[in-house]
C-alpha positions as CSV (number, residue, x, y, z in Angstrom):
1,M,0.0,0.0,0.0
2,K,2.8,2.5,0.9
3,K,4.5,1.7,-2.4
4,T,1.3,2.3,-4.3
5,K,0.8,5.6,-2.5
6,K,4.3,6.7,-3.4
7,I,3.8,5.9,-7.1
8,L,0.4,7.7,-7.1
9,L,2.0,10.8,-5.5
10,A,4.8,10.8,-8.0
11,T,2.3,10.5,-10.8
12,V,0.3,13.5,-9.5
13,L,3.5,15.5,-9.2
14,V,4.6,14.8,-12.7
15,T,1.1,15.4,-14.1
16,G,0.9,18.7,-12.3
17,C,4.3,19.8,-13.6
18,L,3.3,18.8,-17.2
19,Q,0.1,20.9,-16.8
20,A,2.2,23.8,-15.5
21,A,4.6,23.4,-18.4
22,T,1.7,23.7,-20.9
23,A,0.6,27.0,-19.2
24,S,4.1,28.5,-19.0
25,A,6.5,26.5,-21.2
26,A,9.1,29.4,-21.2
27,D,9.5,29.3,-17.4
28,L,9.6,25.5,-16.8
29,R,12.2,23.0,-17.8
30,F,12.4,19.2,-17.4
31,S,15.4,16.9,-17.4
32,G,16.0,13.4,-16.2
33,F,18.3,10.4,-16.1
34,L,18.3,6.6,-16.3
35,N,20.8,4.3,-14.7
36,A,20.5,0.7,-15.9
37,I,23.0,-1.0,-13.6
38,G,23.9,-4.7,-13.4
39,N,26.1,-6.2,-10.7
40,A,27.3,-9.5,-9.2
41,H,30.1,-10.7,-7.0
42,D,31.6,-14.0,-6.1
43,A,31.1,-14.1,-2.3
44,D,28.4,-16.8,-1.7
45,Q,25.2,-15.7,-0.1
46,M,26.6,-12.3,0.9
47,R,25.3,-8.8,0.1
48,Y,27.5,-5.9,-0.8
49,L,26.5,-2.3,0.0
50,E,23.2,-3.7,1.1
51,A,22.1,-4.1,-2.5
52,I,24.5,-6.2,-4.6
53,D,24.1,-10.0,-4.4
54,D,26.2,-13.0,-5.5
55,T,23.8,-13.6,-8.5
56,W,23.6,-11.3,-11.5
57,G,20.9,-8.7,-11.3
58,F,19.8,-5.1,-12.2
59,T,18.3,-4.3,-8.8
60,N,20.4,-1.1,-8.5
61,S,18.9,0.6,-11.6
62,S,17.2,4.0,-11.1
63,F,15.3,6.7,-12.9
64,G,14.9,10.3,-12.0
65,L,12.9,13.3,-13.3
66,N,13.8,16.9,-12.5
67,A,11.8,20.0,-12.9
68,F,13.1,23.6,-12.8
69,A,10.9,26.7,-12.8
70,K,12.0,30.3,-13.0
71,V,9.4,32.3,-11.0
72,D,11.0,35.7,-11.7
73,D,14.5,37.2,-12.2
74,K,15.4,36.4,-8.6
75,L,13.4,33.4,-7.5
76,S,13.5,29.8,-8.9
77,V,12.5,26.4,-7.7
78,A,13.8,22.9,-8.5
79,T,12.8,19.4,-7.5
80,Q,13.5,15.7,-8.3
81,I,11.5,12.5,-7.9
82,I,13.4,9.2,-8.1
83,G,12.6,5.5,-8.5
84,G,15.0,2.8,-7.5
85,G,18.5,3.6,-6.2
86,H,18.4,5.0,-2.6
87,A,14.6,5.3,-2.9
88,G,14.3,1.6,-2.8
89,D,11.7,-0.3,-4.8
90,G,9.2,2.6,-4.8
91,V,9.1,6.1,-6.3
92,G,9.6,9.1,-4.0
93,F,10.3,12.7,-3.5
94,D,14.1,13.1,-3.5
95,W,14.7,16.8,-3.0
96,G,13.1,20.1,-3.7
97,F,14.2,23.7,-2.9
98,A,13.9,27.3,-3.8
99,S,16.8,29.6,-4.7
100,Y,16.6,33.4,-4.3
101,K,19.3,35.6,-6.0
102,L,20.4,38.3,-3.7
103,N,22.8,39.8,-6.2
104,D,25.2,38.7,-8.9
105,S,27.4,36.9,-6.3
106,S,25.0,35.6,-3.7
107,I,22.1,33.2,-3.5
108,I,20.1,31.6,-0.7
109,K,18.5,28.2,-0.9
110,F,15.8,26.7,1.4
111,G,13.9,23.5,1.4
112,K,15.2,19.9,1.0
113,I,18.6,20.6,-0.4
114,K,21.2,18.3,-2.0
115,Y,24.3,17.9,0.3
116,A,27.3,19.8,-1.1
117,G,30.0,18.5,1.1
118,N,31.6,16.0,-1.3
119,M,32.8,16.3,-4.9
120,Y,29.8,14.3,-6.3
121,S,27.2,14.3,-3.5
122,E,25.0,16.8,-5.4
123,T,25.1,14.6,-8.6
124,I,25.4,11.2,-7.0
125,D,22.3,9.9,-8.7
126,V,23.3,10.9,-12.2
127,G,25.8,8.3,-13.2
128,Y,26.4,9.9,-16.6
129,V,28.5,12.7,-15.0
130,Y,31.2,10.6,-13.4
131,P,33.4,7.8,-14.8
132,W,32.4,4.9,-12.4
133,V,29.4,2.6,-12.4
134,H,28.8,3.7,-8.8
135,A,30.8,6.4,-7.1
136,P,33.6,5.0,-4.9
137,E,32.0,3.3,-1.9
138,S,34.9,4.2,0.4
139,I,33.1,7.6,0.7
140,Y,29.9,7.4,-1.3
141,S,28.0,4.7,0.5
142,E,25.8,4.5,3.6
143,N,28.3,1.9,5.0
144,A,31.1,4.5,5.1
145,E,28.9,7.2,6.6
146,L,31.0,9.9,5.1
147,F,28.4,11.7,3.0
148,F,24.7,12.6,2.9
149,E,22.0,12.6,0.2
150,A,20.1,15.7,1.2
151,Y,19.1,17.8,4.2
152,K,16.1,20.0,5.2
153,G,17.3,23.5,5.9
154,A,18.7,26.6,4.3
155,A,22.0,27.6,2.6
156,Y,23.9,30.7,1.6
157,K,26.3,30.6,-1.4
158,F,28.8,33.3,-2.4
159,T,30.7,33.1,-5.7
160,T,33.4,35.4,-7.1
161,G,36.4,35.4,-9.5
162,D,37.0,35.4,-13.2
163,D,39.5,32.8,-14.6
164,T,39.3,31.0,-11.3
165,E,35.9,30.9,-9.6
166,F,35.9,30.8,-5.8
167,S,32.8,29.8,-3.9
168,L,31.7,29.5,-0.3
169,E,28.6,27.8,0.8
170,A,27.3,27.8,4.4
171,Y,24.3,25.8,5.5
172,Y,22.1,24.8,8.5
173,G,19.6,22.0,8.7
174,A,18.7,18.5,9.7
175,I,18.4,15.0,8.3
176,D,15.4,12.9,9.3
177,G,15.9,9.6,11.1
178,E,16.2,6.3,9.1
179,E,15.6,3.0,10.8
180,E,18.6,0.6,10.5
181,D,18.9,-2.7,12.4
182,G,16.3,-1.7,15.0
183,S,17.7,1.9,15.6
184,L,16.4,5.2,14.4
185,M,19.3,7.6,13.5
186,A,18.9,11.3,12.8
187,H,21.2,14.3,12.4
188,N,20.0,17.5,14.1
189,R,21.4,21.0,14.3
190,M,23.6,20.3,11.3
191,V,25.9,23.1,10.2
192,G,28.5,23.1,7.5
193,L,30.8,25.0,5.3
194,V,32.1,24.2,1.7
195,V,34.8,26.2,0.0
196,A,35.9,25.5,-3.6
197,A,38.0,26.8,-6.4
198,T,37.2,26.0,-10.0
199,N,38.9,26.8,-13.4
200,D,39.4,25.3,-16.8
201,T,41.9,22.7,-15.4
202,G,39.7,21.4,-12.6
203,R,38.3,21.9,-9.1
204,V,39.5,21.7,-5.5
205,Q,37.0,21.5,-2.6
206,L,37.2,21.5,1.2
207,S,34.2,20.9,3.5
208,Y,33.3,20.6,7.1
209,N,30.0,19.3,8.5
210,D,28.9,19.1,12.2
211,S,25.7,17.6,13.5
212,M,24.1,16.3,16.7
213,L,23.1,12.7,16.6
214,S,19.7,11.4,17.7
215,A,20.0,7.6,18.1
216,I,16.9,5.7,19.4
217,D,16.6,1.9,19.8
218,V,13.1,1.1,18.5
219,S,13.4,-2.7,18.5
220,G,11.9,-3.2,22.0
221,A,8.5,-2.5,23.5
222,A,9.4,1.2,24.1
223,P,11.9,3.5,22.3
224,V,15.2,3.9,24.2
225,A,18.1,6.3,23.6
226,I,21.3,4.6,22.6
227,A,24.0,5.4,25.1
228,G,27.2,6.7,23.8
229,V,25.7,7.8,20.5
230,D,22.5,9.7,21.2
231,G,23.3,13.4,21.8
232,M,26.9,13.1,20.6
233,R,28.5,15.4,18.0
234,Y,29.3,13.8,14.6
235,T,31.7,15.6,12.2
236,I,32.8,15.0,8.7
237,T,35.8,16.7,7.0
238,A,36.4,16.1,3.3
239,L,38.9,17.3,0.7
240,G,38.6,16.5,-3.0
241,A,40.2,17.5,-6.3
242,E,39.7,16.7,-10.0
243,G,41.6,17.9,-13.0
244,A,42.0,17.4,-16.7
245,F,45.5,17.5,-18.3
246,G,45.0,17.0,-21.9
247,D,43.3,13.6,-22.3
248,L,44.4,12.5,-18.8
249,Q,41.9,13.0,-15.9
250,L,42.6,12.8,-12.2
251,F,39.9,12.3,-9.5
252,A,40.8,12.1,-5.8
253,E,39.0,12.6,-2.5
254,V,39.5,11.8,1.2
255,A,37.0,12.1,4.0
256,Q,37.1,11.5,7.8
257,S,34.3,11.2,10.3
258,E,34.6,11.7,14.1
259,L,32.1,10.6,16.7
260,E,32.3,12.5,20.0
261,K,33.7,10.4,22.9
262,S,34.0,7.3,20.6
263,P,37.3,7.5,18.7
264,G,37.1,3.9,17.8
265,D,34.1,4.6,15.6
266,D,35.9,7.3,13.6
267,G,36.2,6.4,9.9
268,L,38.6,7.4,7.1
269,G,37.9,6.8,3.4
270,W,39.8,7.8,0.3
271,Y,40.1,7.1,-3.5
272,V,42.2,8.0,-6.5
273,T,41.1,7.5,-10.1
274,L,43.1,8.0,-13.3
275,A,41.2,8.1,-16.6
276,Y,42.2,8.7,-20.2
277,N,40.1,9.8,-23.1
278,I,40.6,8.0,-26.4
279,G,38.0,9.4,-28.7
280,E,34.7,7.9,-27.5
281,W,36.4,5.5,-25.1
282,K,37.6,6.2,-21.6
283,P,39.6,3.5,-19.7
284,H,40.0,4.3,-16.0
285,F,41.7,2.8,-12.9
286,T,40.7,3.3,-9.3
287,I,42.3,2.5,-5.9
288,Q,40.4,3.1,-2.7
289,E,40.3,2.2,1.0
290,F,38.1,2.6,4.1
291,A,38.9,1.8,7.7
292,K,37.5,2.4,11.2
293,D,40.0,3.6,13.7
294,D,39.4,0.6,15.9
295,K,40.2,-1.7,12.9
296,S,36.8,-3.4,13.3
297,V,35.9,-2.7,9.7
298,E,38.4,-2.3,6.8
299,Q,38.6,-3.0,3.1
300,S,40.6,-1.8,0.1
301,S,40.1,-2.3,-3.6
302,M,41.4,-1.8,-7.1
303,G,39.0,-1.3,-10.0
304,L,39.5,-1.3,-13.8
305,G,36.9,0.0,-16.1
306,I,36.2,1.2,-19.6
307,N,33.5,3.5,-20.9
308,K,32.1,4.0,-24.3
309,K,30.1,7.1,-25.3
310,L,26.9,6.4,-27.2
311,G,26.0,9.6,-28.9
312,T,25.9,12.8,-26.8
313,N,23.6,11.7,-23.9
314,A,24.5,8.1,-23.1
315,V,27.5,6.1,-21.9
316,L,28.1,2.4,-21.6
317,K,30.3,1.3,-18.7
318,L,32.1,-2.0,-17.9
319,E,34.0,-2.5,-14.6
320,V,35.8,-5.2,-12.6
321,E,36.7,-4.4,-9.0
322,R,38.9,-6.5,-6.7
323,I,38.0,-6.0,-3.0
324,D,40.9,-7.0,-0.7
325,D,41.9,-7.2,3.0
326,I,38.3,-7.4,4.2
327,I,38.1,-7.0,7.9
328,G,34.9,-7.3,9.9
329,N,33.0,-8.2,6.7
330,G,33.9,-4.8,5.2
331,F,30.8,-3.5,3.4
332,F,29.4,-7.0,3.1
333,A,26.6,-8.5,5.2
334,D,25.1,-11.9,5.5
335,D,22.3,-12.6,3.1
336,L,21.1,-15.3,5.4
337,L,21.4,-15.4,9.1
338,D,23.0,-18.8,9.2
339,V,25.8,-18.0,6.7
340,T,29.4,-17.8,8.0
341,N,30.9,-14.4,7.9
342,L,33.8,-13.6,5.6
343,P,37.1,-14.6,7.2
344,D,39.4,-11.6,7.9
345,G,41.7,-11.0,5.0
346,S,39.2,-12.3,2.4
347,S,39.1,-11.0,-1.2
348,V,36.0,-10.7,-3.4
349,N,35.6,-9.9,-7.1
350,L,32.8,-7.5,-8.1
351,F,31.5,-7.1,-11.7
352,N,29.6,-4.1,-12.9
353,V,27.9,-2.9,-16.1
354,A,25.8,0.2,-16.6
355,L,24.0,2.2,-19.3
356,N,23.7,5.8,-18.1
357,I,21.4,8.2,-20.0
358,V,20.5,11.8,-19.4
359,F,17.7,13.7,-21.2
């Protein structure tokens, strides 16, 4: 029933937007994307990133539709609905916010806003814009807990510069709780700052995010605050860079999380990718690693892929990833309760294919 309601709501939203487009076609624009993603790995009866099984499937595929409306010279609104991906099996409201232009250098945003703290967090759903089938999981996964999808709040962005553009974005908001393994986790009083420099060669970005955790155990008869987590500060610091040097491209990012009074739960993730453009082809190589400070969870990997442009709006991607030195199951989880965990030091091969389209 909930899934049906989500689909009906999404249909109403799209229908309403189409009707508005007919009334004011000059002020309303649509765009969208499709990610047809197939994955499989060779760890029996284990699940990777909570979504990839040991049998071939396209369960990670997703579709999104965006609408942008210019209300007047200063005010605009944008929104996205998504099916699949982090929305699960249904269709749901992903984000939607208004932007108000204060002057040529400053805007404010308010609503449900895409998180800007990582290099690709604002475009994480649009696979066409980055070289990988899925953005490096050492940072861009719920398992790593080093990035967010979106937050409810407000942001101020200042931009200046000519040949090199400098930007500063400050924000305040909160992220609603999501139930995981019998616990309800939320980020309240979230504040952050993102500074970046961009020119024809590439981009460098530094960010800091601070929030107050709300952690409630809802598995019992009555909700109970989780000691040592509830009311603690959670911070994320991230540094990223990308650049193009002729046909050679470099992508790199590192992010660290810190949980107040629990240094063992602090996490560190990083990746480096080299890609090379050969006409419509792009081979690329990635190394990455994630580890908790207490060594309870660790894994590293090397990935090799090749992309082929199909016209101007589509790309076909093939990847093989070798996940090594897995400690504490890494980002794997038992698919069945009676399955033995991965022995420490295990290695697993992951196979990916994707067709990414934008329109």
